[in-house]
Structures are given as C-alpha cells and as structure tokens.
N, C-alpha and C positions, 0 to 999 in steps of 0.2 A: 155640830158643824153646820155653819150657815149656809143655806142653800144659794144664796146671792153671791157668795164668795167662791171664784174660781179655784180649782184645785192646782196643785203645784205642777202636775204634769201638762194642764192647760197653759199655765204661766210659761213654762219651760218651752212649750210648743210656740207660743206666741213671740217669745224671745228669740227661739231659733229662726222663725219666719222672718222677723225684722232684721236680725243679723245676716240672713240669706239675701235679703232684698238689698240691703246696704252694699253687700259684697257684689252682687250683680250691677248695681248701679255704679260702683267703682269702675268695674270691669269695663262697661260700656263707655265710660268717659276716657279710659286709656285706649280703647279702640279708636274713638273719635279723634283723639290727638295724633295717632299714627296715620290716620287718612289724609292723603294729600288732596289739596283742593285744586282741581285742574285749571279754573279760572285764573287763579293768582299765577300759575305756571305759564299760561298763555300771555297773561299780561307781561310777565317779566321777558318771555322769549320775544315778544313783539317789540318791546323797547330795546333791548339787545339787536335785534335784527336792523330796527330803524337807525340806531346808532351806527351800526357798522355799514350800513349802506350810505348814510350821510358822510362818514370818514373816507369812504372809498372814493377816490377820485382818479382821473387820468394822470395828473403830475402828483409826486409825492411832495413837492414843495410849490407853494404859490407865492409869486412876486407881484406886489402891486406899485405901480410908480405913482408918484406924488409931485408936487412943485418943486421939492428939493431933491428928486431922485428921478432923473430922466435916463433910461437904459440907452446904450448905443443900440443899434439895428443890426440885425444879422439875416443872412438867407439860409443858414443851416437850419434844418428841423428836428435835430436830435431833440428829445425830452430831457427834463430835468431828473437828476437822480436824488435819492434821499441822503443829504448830507447837512452838515453843519453851515448855516447861512452867515457869512460876514457880510454885512450890508455898509457901504460907504455912501453917504449921502451928501450934500453941500453943507449941512450943519453938524453931522455926527457920524460916529461909527457904531454900529449896532452888532450884537452876536444873537442870533435867533430871535429878532425883533426886540431885543432888549439894549437901550442905549448903554454904552460903556464909555465913550469919550465925546466930547465936543469938538468940533472944529471950528477955527476961526481963519477966514481968508484961505481955506482950502489946506490947512495944515493943522497938526496937533501941537498944542501948547508945549514948549520944552519942558515945563515942571513934571508933565506926565511921562516923559521919557527917561530911560535909564541913564543914557549919557549925554543929556541936554539936547541942544538944537540939532547937533550933528548925528545924534544916535539914531538907531533904526528901532530899537525896542520900545514898543508903547505899552507902558506897565499896566494901565486898566485893561487894555485889550488881551494881554497876556494872562492875567488873572481870571478874566472871564472864560478864555479858551482853556484854560488848564482845569477849571471847574467843570466845563463841558465833557473834555477828554476823561477826567476822573468818573463822572457820571456815565459815559459811554462804556468806558472798560468795566463798570461795576454790572452794568446791564449784561455785556457780553459774557461776563464770568458767570453770572446767575442763570442764564439762559443757555448757555453752552454754544453761543453763537460764533464762536471763532474768534480771530484776532482783531483787534481795533485797527481800521483801516486807515483812519486819519485823512479823510476826505473833506474838502471845503469848497463852498459854493461862494465865489467873491461876486457881490452884487454891488457894482459901482456907477455912480452918476457918470454919464458920458463925459464930462469934463473934469473929472478926477484927475490930478497931475501925476505923473509918473514917481515921483518921489513919494508920495503918500501910499500909492499902491505897493512900492518897494517895502516901505515900513511895515504895512500890514502882512505882506507874504513873509518877510523875515520875522515879525513876531508870531505869526501862526505857525512857522516852521520850528520855532524854539518851543512852541506849545505841544509839539509832536504831530502836527499835521505835515502830510507829505504830499497830498495829491490836491490839485486845484483846479477848478473849472469855473471860468467866467461866464456870467450870466449875460444874454443880450436879448433884446426883445425881437420878435418877428418882424418881418417888413422892410428889410434892407433894401436900399436901392443901389443898383451899380452906377458910380460916378465917375 
C-alpha cells in the first residue's frame, strides 16, 4: 500500500464532513429566508400610513368650481356625504368626474334621449349610472356592507334650467337612485 494514498476510512470521513457542511449551509440559507427584514416592513407600513392620511379628509367628496360650473350659494353648513356625483356644467353632464353627455344651449341633444326631444330619459347618463349601481352593489355584496342606498349628489351650474334637472333626476331614478342632495357653495347672501 502506498503511504501517500489516504485510506478508505479517511476518504469516508472527508466525504462525510463535506456532506455535513453542505447540509449545514443549506439549513442556514433556509433560516435566512424565513427571517423577516424589519426595514422593509417599516417602509411598507410608512407608505400605507401616508396614503391613508392623505386620503383622509374632512369631506368625502370634493367639488371644484370652474368657468363652466358655478355653484349656487347657500348659508347651510351641512357637510357632503359620500355618494355618486352627477355633475351638470354648462357644457356637459358627468358621473363621478367622467363626461357622459355633451350639452348644447343648456340641453341634451334629442338623439341621446329615449323618446326624442320631449323625452326625459338621457340614454348615456342612464348607462353610466347603471354601471355605477352594479359596481356599488358588487362592493356591498362582497364586503357585507348592507343594501345599496341609491344616493346621489347633484352638482349643477347655478344657471341650469329646470327641464335639464328634471331629465337628470328622472334618468337617475330609473337607474335605481332614490335619494338626491343638491350641492351648493358656502357664502350665500340674503337678498
């Protein structure tokens, strides 16, 4: 037997030691994977907290006036409720800030109405409101939030004619909205 050559027991011992080292290395890697990094959790928590604080405001709905939407004035100081917003400006009708119909001279084109010029149903407004109703009902069903209330905020320009408001209210009623609140800006004057 060659004195330089290791014996089989020595080879077995070296092999067993290498195998044990590999096993220990694998076990250490698995432990590292299971360990949570507190810095990442704190970053995520901070981002969520900032988002929630920014989203939290005194009013659930914010209405901005523009050149084609001047709100009537009121002395009532009731706050806004969280509801579907139907906006009527001098140029268009919007549902939750999404334009659904154009206005010309303060009226909806007869081609957008179910029964022509004399009809009250505004088809694109009805379609948009039904989509909102389905979405809200789905959310209520999934969260167990109760029954759909059907509440809408009507945000109309102060010069909107009564006929157009009647058409909007009728169409919203057909789309399952039952409660309406009209939005006015603060700062009314006694005249």
